[in-house]
C-alpha positions in Angstrom: 30.0 -4.9 -40.4 28.0 -4.5 -43.8 24.3 -3.7 -43.8 22.6 -6.8 -45.5 19.5 -5.7 -47.1 16.8 -8.0 -47.7 15.3 -8.5 -51.2 12.2 -6.4 -52.2 8.9 -8.8 -51.8 6.8 -6.0 -53.2 9.2 -6.0 -56.7 9.0 -9.4 -56.6 5.1 -9.6 -56.0 4.6 -7.0 -58.8 6.8 -9.2 -61.2 5.1 -12.3 -60.5 1.7 -10.3 -61.1 2.5 -8.7 -64.5 4.1 -11.8 -66.1 1.7 -14.3 -64.4 -1.0 -12.1 -66.3 1.0 -11.9 -69.8 1.2 -15.6 -69.5 -2.6 -15.9 -69.0 -3.4 -13.9 -72.0 -0.7 -15.1 -74.5 -2.0 -17.6 -77.0 0.3 -20.1 -78.1 -0.8 -19.6 -82.2 2.7 -20.5 -83.1 6.4 -21.5 -81.7 7.0 -17.7 -81.1 4.2 -17.0 -78.8 4.5 -20.3 -77.0 8.1 -19.7 -76.2 7.1 -16.1 -75.0 4.2 -17.7 -72.8 6.8 -20.2 -71.2 8.9 -17.9 -70.9 6.7 -15.4 -68.7 5.1 -18.3 -67.0 8.9 -18.8 -65.7 9.5 -15.6 -64.9 6.4 -15.5 -62.7 6.8 -18.8 -61.2 10.4 -17.6 -60.2 9.2 -14.3 -59.0 6.1 -16.2 -56.8 8.8 -18.4 -55.4 11.0 -15.6 -54.3 7.9 -14.0 -52.6 7.0 -17.3 -50.8 10.7 -18.1 -49.7 11.4 -14.4 -48.2 7.9 -13.6 -46.8 8.8 -15.0 -43.2 11.6 -12.6 -43.1 9.7 -9.5 -42.9 7.5 -11.2 -40.6 9.9 -12.4 -38.4 11.6 -9.1 -38.4 8.7 -7.1 -37.5 7.6 -9.5 -34.5 11.4 -9.5 -33.5 11.2 -5.8 -33.5 7.9 -5.6 -31.8 9.1 -7.8 -29.0 12.4 -5.8 -28.7 10.6 -2.6 -27.9 8.9 -4.6 -24.9 10.9 -4.8 -21.8 11.6 -8.2 -20.6 11.8 -9.3 -17.1 15.3 -9.7 -17.0 16.4 -7.3 -14.6 13.1 -6.9 -12.6 9.3 -7.1 -12.7 8.5 -4.5 -10.1 5.5 -2.3 -11.2 2.7 -0.3 -9.7 -1.0 -2.2 -9.2 -3.1 -1.3 -12.0 -7.3 -1.2 -11.9 -7.2 -5.3 -12.7 -5.0 -5.9 -9.6 -7.0 -3.5 -7.5 -10.3 -5.5 -8.2 -8.4 -9.0 -7.8 -7.1 -7.8 -4.3 -10.9 -7.3 -3.4 -10.0 -3.3 -2.2 -13.0 -1.7 -3.3 -15.4 -3.6 -0.5 -16.1 -0.9 1.9 -14.7 -3.0 4.9 -11.6 -3.0 6.9 -8.9 -0.4 7.0 -9.3 2.7 5.0 -6.2 3.2 2.6 -7.2 6.1 0.4 -8.0 6.5 -2.8 -6.5 4.6 -5.9 -4.3 7.2 -8.0 -5.5 5.8 -11.2 -9.0 6.7 -10.9 -9.9 8.3 -7.4 -12.0 5.2 -6.3 -11.7 4.5 -2.5 -9.8 1.4 -1.3 -10.3 -0.5 2.0 -8.3 -3.8 3.3 -10.2 -6.5 5.1 -8.2 -8.5 6.5 -6.6 -10.0 9.8 -2.8 -8.9 9.4 -1.2 -5.9 11.4 -0.8 -2.4 9.6 1.9 0.1 9.9 1.6 3.8 8.9 5.1 5.8 8.3 3.9 9.5 8.7 6.2 12.2 9.7 5.4 15.2 11.6 2.5 17.5 9.4 2.1 14.8 6.8 -1.7 14.3 7.6 -1.9 11.0 9.4 -4.5 11.9 12.0 -6.6 13.7 9.3 -6.4 11.2 6.5 -5.5 7.8 8.1 -6.4 7.7 11.9 -9.8 9.3 12.1 -11.3 7.8 8.9 -10.3 4.4 10.4 -11.8 5.0 13.6 -15.1 6.3 11.9 -15.2 3.4 9.5 -15.1 0.8 12.2 -18.1 0.0 14.3 -16.2 -2.7 16.2 -14.3 -2.4 19.3 -11.1 -0.6 19.1 -8.3 0.8 21.7 -7.1 4.2 20.8 -4.1 5.8 22.0 -4.7 9.8 21.8 -1.8 11.9 22.4 -3.1 15.6 22.5 -6.9 14.5 23.2 -7.7 15.5 19.3 -9.1 12.1 18.5 -11.3 12.0 21.4 -12.8 15.4 20.3 -13.5 14.4 16.6 -14.8 10.9 17.0 -16.2 10.1 20.3 -19.4 11.7 19.5 -20.2 9.5 16.2 -18.7 6.3 18.0 -21.4 7.0 20.7 -24.5 8.2 19.1 -24.1 6.6 15.4 -22.4 3.2 16.0 -23.9 2.8 19.2 -20.5 1.6 21.3 -19.9 1.8 24.7 -17.0 4.7 25.4 -14.5 4.6 27.9 -12.1 7.7 28.3 -8.8 7.4 30.5 -7.7 10.9 31.1 -5.1 11.2 33.9 -4.4 14.6 33.2 -7.9 15.6 33.0 -7.8 17.2 29.5 -11.6 16.9 28.7 -13.0 16.8 31.9 -14.6 20.1 31.8 -16.6 19.5 28.6 -17.1 15.5 29.1 -16.9 15.1 32.8 -14.9 13.0 34.8 -12.5 10.3 33.1 -13.0 6.6 33.9 -10.4 4.9 36.2 -8.2 1.6 35.6 -5.7 0.2 38.1 -3.1 -1.9 36.5 -2.5 -4.3 39.5 -5.8 -5.7 39.0 -3.9 -8.1 36.3 -2.5 -9.5 39.6 -5.6 -9.3 41.6 -7.5 -11.0 39.6 -5.8 -14.3 39.6 -5.3 -14.3 43.4 -9.3 -13.6 43.8 -9.9 -16.2 41.4 -7.7 -18.8 43.0 -5.2 -19.4 40.1 -2.5 -18.5 42.6 0.0 -19.9 39.9 -0.3 -16.9 37.9 0.3 -14.2 40.6 4.3 -14.4 40.9 4.5 -14.7 37.3 2.3 -11.9 35.8 4.0 -9.7 38.8 7.6 -10.3 37.3 6.5 -9.8 33.7 4.8 -6.1 34.8 8.1 -5.9 36.2 9.9 -5.9 33.2 7.4 -3.6 31.8 8.0 -1.2 34.6 12.0 -1.5 34.4 12.6 -3.1 30.9 16.2 -4.7 30.1 18.9 -2.7 29.1 21.4 -4.4 26.9 23.9 -1.5 26.9 24.2 -1.1 30.4 24.8 -4.9 31.4 27.1 -3.8 34.5 24.1 -2.6 36.4 22.0 -5.9 35.4 22.3 -6.9 39.6 20.9 -3.5 40.8 17.8 -3.7 38.2 17.3 -7.3 39.3 17.1 -6.0 43.0 14.8 -3.5 42.2 12.7 -5.8 40.1 12.7 -8.3 43.3 11.5 -5.2 45.5 8.7 -4.2 43.5 7.6 -7.8 43.1 7.6 -8.3 46.9 5.8 -5.1 47.7 2.9 -6.0 44.9 2.4 -9.6 46.1 2.6 -8.8 50.0 0.2 -6.3 49.5 -1.9 -8.5 47.3 -1.9 -11.4 49.6 -2.2 -9.6 52.8 -4.2 -6.5 52.5 -8.2 -6.5 52.5 -8.3 -3.4 50.3 -8.0 -3.1 46.6 -4.1 -2.6 45.9 -3.4 0.2 43.6 0.2 1.6 42.8 0.0 4.3 45.3 -0.3 2.0 48.0 2.7 0.0 46.7 4.8 3.2 46.5 4.0 4.1 50.1 5.1 0.7 51.4 8.4 1.0 49.6 8.9 4.7 50.9 8.1 3.5 54.5 11.3 1.1 55.6 9.9 0.2 58.8 6.8 -1.0 57.3 8.8 -2.6 54.3 10.9 -4.4 57.0 7.9 -5.6 59.1 6.5 -7.1 55.9 9.7 -8.8 55.2 9.6 -10.7 58.6 5.7 -11.5 58.3 6.2 -13.0 54.5 9.4 -15.1 55.5 7.0 -17.1 57.7 3.8 -17.0 55.6 3.3 -20.3 53.2 1.3 -18.2 50.7 1.6 -19.0 47.0 3.2 -22.3 47.8 6.1 -20.6 49.9 6.9 -18.5 46.7 6.2 -15.1 48.6 8.5 -16.4 52.0 11.4 -17.4 49.5 11.3 -13.7 47.8 11.4 -12.2 51.5 14.0 -14.5 52.8 16.2 -13.5 49.9 15.6 -9.6 50.5 16.3 -10.3 54.1 19.7 -11.3 53.5 20.3 -8.6 51.3 19.2 -5.9 54.0 21.1 -7.8 56.7 24.4 -7.6 54.9 26.9 -5.3 56.5 27.1 -2.9 53.1 23.4 -1.9 53.1 24.2 0.2 49.9 22.6 -2.3 47.9 19.4 -2.5 49.7 18.9 1.1 49.8 20.0 1.1 46.0 17.1 -1.4 45.3 14.8 0.8 47.5 15.5 4.0 45.7 15.2 2.3 42.2 11.8 0.9 43.1 10.6 4.3 44.5 11.8 6.2 41.4 9.7 3.7 39.0 6.6 4.5 41.1 7.0 8.1 42.0 4.7 9.0 39.2 1.9 7.3 41.1 2.3 9.6 44.2 -0.5 10.4 46.3 -0.4 14.0 45.1 -0.3 13.2 41.5 -2.7 12.9 38.5 -2.2 9.2 38.2 -3.1 8.4 41.9 -6.8 9.0 41.1 -6.6 7.4 37.9 -5.1 4.2 38.8 -7.0 3.9 42.2 -9.7 1.5 41.0 -11.2 -0.1 37.6 -14.3 1.1 36.2 -14.1 -1.2 33.4 -11.7 -4.3 32.1 -10.0 -4.3 28.7 -12.0 -7.9 28.4 -14.8 -5.6 27.3 -13.2 -5.0 24.1 -14.0 -9.0 23.5 -17.6 -8.3 24.4 -20.9 -8.7 22.8 -21.5 -4.8 22.7 -18.8 -3.3 21.1 -16.8 -0.7 22.6 -14.0 1.9 22.3 -11.6 2.8 24.6 -9.5 6.4 24.4 -6.3 6.6 26.6 -5.7 10.3 26.5 -2.3 11.8 27.2 -1.2 15.6 27.9 1.8 15.7 25.2 3.4 18.3 28.0 3.6 15.7 30.8 5.0 12.9 28.7 7.8 12.1 30.7 5.3 11.3 33.8 2.7 9.7 31.4 4.5 7.7 29.2 5.6 4.8 31.3 1.8 4.7 32.9 0.7 4.8 29.0 3.1 1.9 27.9 1.7 -0.1 31.3 -1.9 0.6 30.3 -1.2 -0.9 26.9 0.7 -3.8 28.6 -2.3 -4.8 30.9 -4.4 -4.2 27.6 -2.8 -6.9 25.5 -2.6 -9.2 28.5 -6.2 -9.3 29.1 -6.9 -9.5 25.4 -4.6 -12.6 25.2 -6.4 -14.1 28.1 -9.8 -14.1 26.4 -11.4 -16.9 24.7 -13.7 -14.7 22.7 -13.1 -14.5 18.8 -14.5 -10.9 18.3 -12.0 -8.7 16.2 -10.5 -5.7 18.2 -8.3 -3.1 16.6 -5.7 -1.7 18.5 -5.0 1.9 17.3 -1.5 2.8 18.4 -0.9 6.4 17.5 2.6 7.6 17.8 4.1 4.4 19.3 7.3 5.4 19.6 6.1 7.6 22.5 5.8 5.1 24.9 7.1 1.7 25.3 5.6 -1.8 25.8 7.9 -4.7 26.7 7.1 -7.3 24.1 5.2 -5.5 22.0 6.8 -6.6 18.4 6.7 -10.1 19.8 3.2 -10.3 20.6 2.0 -9.1 17.2 3.2 -12.5 15.9 0.4 -14.2 18.2 -2.0 -11.1 18.4 -3.5 -11.9 14.9 -4.7 -15.3 16.1 -6.7 -13.7 18.8 -8.4 -11.5 16.3 -6.7 -8.7 17.5 -5.2 -6.4 14.7 -2.8 -3.5 15.2 -2.2 -0.2 13.5 1.0 1.3 14.5 1.8 4.6 13.9 5.1 6.0 13.8 6.9 9.5 13.1 10.2 8.4 13.0 12.3 5.0 12.9 15.3 6.5 14.5 12.5 7.6 17.5 11.0 3.9 17.6 14.8 2.6 17.7 15.4 4.7 20.6 12.5 3.8 22.5 12.5 0.1 21.5 15.8 -1.2 19.2 16.7 -2.0 15.7 15.6 -5.6 15.9 12.4 -4.7 16.7 11.8 -2.3 14.3 13.1 -5.2 11.7 10.5 -7.7 13.8 7.5 -4.9 13.1 8.3 -4.7 9.2 8.4 -8.4 9.1 4.7 -8.8 10.8 3.2 -6.0 9.3 0.7 -7.2 6.4 0.5 -3.7 5.2 2.4 -0.5 5.2 1.4 3.0 4.4 4.3 5.4 3.7 3.1 9.3 4.0 5.6 12.0 2.9 8.9 10.4 3.6 11.4 12.9 4.4 14.4 10.7 5.9 16.7 9.7 3.2 17.3 6.4 5.1 13.9 5.5 5.3 13.5 6.4 1.2 16.3 4.2 0.5 15.0 1.3 2.3 11.7 1.9 0.9 13.2 2.1 -2.8 15.0 -1.4 -2.2 11.8 -2.9 -1.0 9.6 -1.7 -4.0 12.0 -3.4 -6.3 13.5 -2.9 -9.7 11.8 -2.7 -12.8 13.6 -3.7 -16.7 13.5 -0.4 -18.4 13.7 0.2 -22.2 16.8 2.8 -22.7 16.6 4.5 -26.2 20.2 5.9 -27.2 20.1 8.2 -30.2 22.6 8.9 -33.0 22.5 12.4 -34.3 24.9 12.3 -37.1 27.4 15.6 -38.0 24.6 18.0 -38.7 20.8 18.7 -39.0 20.8 16.9 -42.6 22.1 13.6 -41.0 19.1 10.9 -40.4 18.6 10.3 -36.5 19.0 6.9 -35.6 18.1 5.1 -32.4 18.8 1.8 -30.8 17.2 0.1 -27.7 18.7 -1.5 -25.0 17.6 -2.9 -21.4 18.8 -1.7 -17.9 17.2 -2.3 -14.4 15.3 0.8 -12.5 14.2 1.4 -9.3 10.2 1.5 -9.2 11.0 4.9 -7.5 14.4 6.5 -6.6 14.7 7.9 -3.0 14.5 11.5 -3.9 11.4 10.3 -6.2 9.8 8.8 -2.9 10.5 12.3 -0.9 9.1 14.3 -3.5 6.0 12.6 -4.3 2.5 13.7 -3.1 1.3 10.3 -3.3 1.0 7.4 -0.7 2.6 4.1 -1.2 1.0 1.1 0.1 2.6 -2.2 0.3 0.6 -5.3 0.8 2.2 -8.8 1.3 2.9 -10.5 -1.6 1.0 -7.8 -4.1 2.2 -5.3 -6.0 2.6 -1.8 -4.6 -0.3 0.6 -4.9 0.1 4.5 -5.3 -2.6 6.2 -3.7 -3.7 9.6 -2.9 -4.6 10.5 0.8 -8.1 11.7 1.4 -9.1 13.2 5.0 -12.5 12.6 6.8 -13.4 16.1 6.0 -14.0 15.1 2.5 -16.0 12.0 2.9 -19.6 11.9 3.5 -20.7 11.1 6.5 -17.5 11.2 8.1 -17.5 14.8 8.0 -20.8 15.2 9.6 -20.1 12.6 11.9 -16.6 14.5 13.3 -16.6 17.1 15.9 -14.8 20.0 16.3 -10.9 19.7 17.2 -10.5 22.0 19.8 -6.7 22.1 18.9 -7.4 24.3 15.8 -10.6 26.3 16.9 -14.1 26.1 17.3 -15.3 25.6 13.8 -16.2 22.4 12.0 -13.6 21.3 9.5 -15.5 20.4 6.2 -13.9 20.5 2.6 -15.2 19.7 -0.9 -16.8 16.3 -0.9 -14.8 13.6 -2.9 -16.2 10.5 -1.4 -19.9 9.7 -0.3 -20.5 6.2 1.8 -23.9 4.9 2.8 -23.8 2.8 6.1 -26.9 0.4 6.8 -29.2 0.9 9.8 -28.7 -0.7 13.0 -32.2 -0.9 13.7 -33.4 -4.6 14.7 -35.8 -4.3 11.6 -33.0 -3.5 9.3 -30.6 -6.5 10.4 -33.7 -8.8 11.6 -32.3 -9.4 15.0 -28.5 -9.6 13.8 -29.4 -12.4 11.3 -28.6 -10.2 8.1 -25.2 -8.4 7.9 -25.2 -5.9 5.8 -22.3 -3.7 4.5 -21.5 -0.3 3.4 -21.7 0.9 -0.3 -19.8 3.6 -2.4 -22.4 6.1 -3.6 -20.2 8.6 -5.6 -16.5 9.2 -5.7 -14.8 12.1 -7.8 -12.7 10.9 -10.4 -9.2 11.7 -11.0 -8.2 13.4 -14.2 -4.7 12.9 -15.3 -2.9 15.8 -17.5 -2.3 14.4 -20.7 1.4 14.1 -21.8 1.8 16.5 -25.1 5.5 15.6 -25.3 4.6 12.8 -27.5 2.3 14.6 -30.1 4.7 15.5 -32.7 5.6 11.7 -33.1 2.1 10.9 -33.1 1.5 13.5 -35.9 4.5 12.2 -38.0 2.8 8.6 -37.7 -0.5 10.1 -39.2 1.5 11.8 -41.9 3.2 8.5 -43.0 -0.2 6.9 -42.9 -1.7 9.3 -45.7 1.4 9.6 -47.4 1.1 5.6 -48.0 -2.7 6.4 -49.1 -1.7 9.2 -51.2 -0.6 6.9 -54.1 -3.8 4.5 -53.7 -5.9 7.4 -53.6 -4.0 9.0 -56.9 -4.6 6.1 -58.7 -8.4 5.8 -57.9 -8.9 9.1 -58.9 -7.5 8.5 -62.5 -9.1 5.4 -62.7 -12.5 7.0 -62.2 -11.4 9.9 -64.4 -9.7 8.4 -67.5 -10.3 4.8 -66.8 -7.7 1.5 -66.2 -4.6 1.6 -68.2 -4.1 -0.8 -71.1 -1.2 -1.7 -73.1 -1.0 -1.8 -76.9 -0.8 -5.6 -77.9 -1.5 -5.7 -81.4 -2.7 -3.8 -84.1 -3.6 -3.7 -88.3 -2.3 -1.1 -90.4 -1.8 0.2 -94.0 0.5 2.0 -95.9 4.5 1.8 -96.0 6.9 2.0 -93.1 7.7 5.8 -93.7 3.8 6.3 -93.9 2.4 3.9 -91.4 -1.3 4.1 -90.3 -2.9 2.1 -87.8 -6.4 0.9 -88.2 -7.6 -1.5 -85.8 -5.6 -1.8 -82.3 -6.2 -4.1 -79.3 -5.2 -3.1 -76.1 -4.7 -5.8 -72.8 -5.6 -4.6 -69.3 -6.6 -6.1 -66.1 -10.2 -5.8 -67.2 -9.3 -7.7 -70.5 -8.4 -6.7 -74.0 -10.0 -4.0 -75.7 -10.1 -2.9 -79.0 -9.8 0.5 -80.5 -9.5 2.0 -84.2 -6.7 4.2 -85.3 -4.8 6.0 -86.5 -4.2 7.4 -82.9 -3.1 4.3 -81.0 -0.4 5.2 -78.3 1.3 2.7 -76.5 -0.1 3.0 -73.2 -4.0 4.3 -73.0 -6.7 4.8 -70.4 -9.7 3.2 -71.4 -12.8 3.6 -69.5 -15.6 0.5 -69.6 -18.5 2.8 -71.0 -16.1 4.4 -73.8 -16.5 3.9 -77.4 
């Protein structure tokens, strides 16, 4: 295909100027001069018409080239959030969840909303230091905190009590902090069943007991053959609890239920007594009669399997175990999270006893969710569920869909998707990802997770530049442009990046840097000593300074004025310059100077010698062989000039002040 060259507009413009000027100064004194003037005018008009006709072409070509160098949206519109987006999202207000600092300028960003949040952070990724502890210290409201290892209690409990003026409760069946902080509080899970019986709401007794039975012995979809034995075990569990709640004068706890199930004679006597009871509109009697029929069968192995299964479920609450005292009674109710006075409840678990304490932890969280969903208060509660995959809560992900309507916001921290699927299921993981408004990804190391994240970030349209280098170095290098889709981040880039990736629902993803509580004032001053890492406070160079308003009555006018924290200082992020494009920038500068060089040379010549003029007419004396010019007339851009001979060249530089 032949290359089509556009006519030179600059040449046509020069021709139009020269001949137009010539036509303007020619005097039609005779027919020859009139013909010359007409010819010059015709040439100038033709050249001007050529300029007007071809002028849109280079403008159109320039605009088209400029548009071609910008990527379209044909293959995707994914991009990172810029400063304009961060401001539009309202992430600079110091309220809500602390997300980190924006990688663009280092300013801290916070998310104030009602949706749930998921934090994916593998082991040793800094989730506790950079996400969990900062959000506990930044939140003055009520929180429930699952604390595996007890380090969250060490670092944040002091500030929550002295600075935030919160009520503090600690569930610590293993006694991790009993030496330094005294005896832990107690909570009886069966209080969720005792409460409706005492309050006269008898219709909820059987329902809540069966729901608790599903929490203690969840469904196993992979093992459907043993469904009969699981149902029988739940029936024994439900009967033992309801029978003791209805008949016992003392407060029933899991240890008492275990003792009843382990005592076959007492359990059989209870069945006979309950079979004749009219409590709970006869529901207790019907449950007892069903179990009696199983007991009276010739093959009593089923009854023994049911009792053994129920015993295995409750063995962790044995009288000599750590959970007996912790679940003997209730020193508080989870409904206090919705009370007027904010409180924080820490649930401490010894990681070396997770096989024993994980079922108890799941049951406690289940009771908490049941109490919060039964409350009419509209006060906000944050559930900091650290290491969620280590304990199972029946229906947790399903309850996330309604928790937001009760002003309850869950922050689920996961270390591994595979561990979460093992504890829950793949469907539960999908529901969790769907229900979370905010997702924070820290140092992803799983290729499966990185690939999923890469797809969720989307693709962008990228300009692909191709170079044709010719045969050797003397040939001119030519380039061509083309569009192609590219993921915003590939899986390997996600696994290598030191930044945190934040996804907000319906918004562009944010690239952020993590900042620990030790680099934020006053969080580092509030923080206690983490005894897992020595006996010294952990403090690093300050990156952010925050100012929190006083909680005194004179500062808030008895609570009528609501003041919010402010950012006093943040250390800006300095980005390294990309020097790879510097040679191309220098070439553009040299090109511009080369374009200015002829203009400067002409300006210097005019200032030194004057403007150029062309010899138009002259008078002479002598003959053709000995011609002497006497009076010469020159024409130029500043009008005609007269000079005297005999030296009259065809082109002469004449200054205005020259004689």
